[in-house]
Each structure stands twice: as structure tokens, then as C-alpha cells.
N, C-alpha and C positions, 0 to 999 in steps of 0.2 A: 504494500499500499504506499502510495506517495504521501508524504507529510505536507501540511499546509505550506511550510517553507519551500519545499521542492516544488509545488504547484506554482507558488509565486514567483519562483526562479524561471520556471518555464514561461509563464505569462510575461515576465520581463524582457524576454528575447524580443528582437525587432523582426521576428518572423511573421510573415502573413498569417492570418487566422487558421486557414486550412492546414498549414504546415506545423503550427503550434499544436493543432489537434492530433495531427500524425505523430508528433513528438510525444504527446501525453499518452497516446496508445502504446508507443514503443517502450516508454518509460514504465508504464503500468504492466505491460507484458514482461519486461526485464525483472520487476519486483516479483511478480507471479512466479516466474521460472526460478528466481533465486530463492523463493519460499519453498517451492516444490523440491529443490535440491538440498535444502537445509543449509549447512554451513560450507558446502562445496562451492568454489569460485572458479571452476574450470569450464569444462564443456557443458553443453545443455543436457538436462535429464532426458532420458529415453521416453519413447512414446508410452511404454507401460507405466512408468512412474507418473507421467502426466496424467493418464487415464485413471490410475489409482487415486491420485490426488483429487481429480475432478469428481470422482464418484463419492468422496467424503464431503464435498461442498453441497449444503442443502439446496441452494438455488439451482445448481446444475443437476444434481441427482433427481430432482423432482420433474425435470423437463428434458426429455430424450432429445428433442429437436434442438433445444438449446445447448445440450451437452456436445452434440455433433459439431454444431456450428462454433462452439468454443474451441474444441479440439482442432478444427480446421484452421481457426484464426490464430491460435497459440502457436501452431506449427509454422505458420507464415511469419509470424513475429520472430520466432526462433531462426528462420532462415535469414531474415533481415539482420537480426542481431549477430549471427555468425559472419555475414559479409562485412558489417560494421567493424566487428572485432578484428577480423582478418586484415582490414585496411589499417586498423590502429596497432597491429601486432600484439593483440591481446586475446585472451579467452573470453568467450561471451559473457559468462557470468561474472567475470571480473570488470566488466564495463560499469561505468557510473553515470550519473546524470550529466555531468560535464561532458563525458565523451558523446553522449547522444546529442547534446546541444552543439557540440563543435561539429559533429557530423551533419546535422540538420542546417546549420548555418553555412558549411561548406557547400552542401548540395543547392541551397537556395542561391548562394553566390554564383555557383557554376551555370545555373539556369538563366540568370539574368546579365551575366557578364558577356559582352560581345566576343566573338571568336577572335583569336590572336592576330590572325590575318584575315582581312576583308575578302569576301568572295570575288572571283573575277567578274567584270561586267559581262553581260551577255554580248555574244558576237552578232553583229547585225551588219 
């Protein structure tokens, strides 16, 4: 679970609203995966550990449709966290909020920054 201070830190970024929302989802997914893994700060927990954890959560266990959607989404979050961690030279569960903010800011900058060399004009 993200603390109020962490949520405030996310909101304080200069990222657009949609990107801040994505960042909140990644941060929440990271905290969830860290909770599932316990004290481990290495690789992501396996699918079996995630499913076992989900079956113990009242909101998830009472709604099979939500459970399936949750497992799909947490798997996708895990894939994104693995990519972010690989780029940072870290293990996914060793990431912290600052790593995610750095990644999101870098991605936003990449999208709005013009290419290093302008494209050639059309031939005419």
C-alpha cells in the first residue's frame, strides 16, 4: 500500500494526469508484489505465489471475474517492472518509488523531445 506521503510525491511530479495515473498503478503493483514476496527484494514472485496470495484476499476470492482480471493485470505490471528494473540494472522488487518516477519522467521526456536530427524534407 502506498503511504499518503508517497501518493503526494507522485502527485508532485510534473507528469501529465494520465502518466501520473499509470505511475500510481505501477507503484501500487510494485508494493503488492513486494507484499506477496515478503522480505525478498529480488525477482518477482511466481504465478503460484501470486495466485495463492490472491485467494486469501476477501475482495478477490469472492469475485472470480475480478480474480482473473487481477491476475492478468498484476502479470502485466510485473512485466513492466522487470523491463524498468533491467534498464536500471536492478532486480524488480528492489525498485522504489524514486526509480519509477525517474523512469516515467524519462519516458515522458522521450515522447515530447524532438528527434536529434530533423527528418529530410520531401523530395519534390
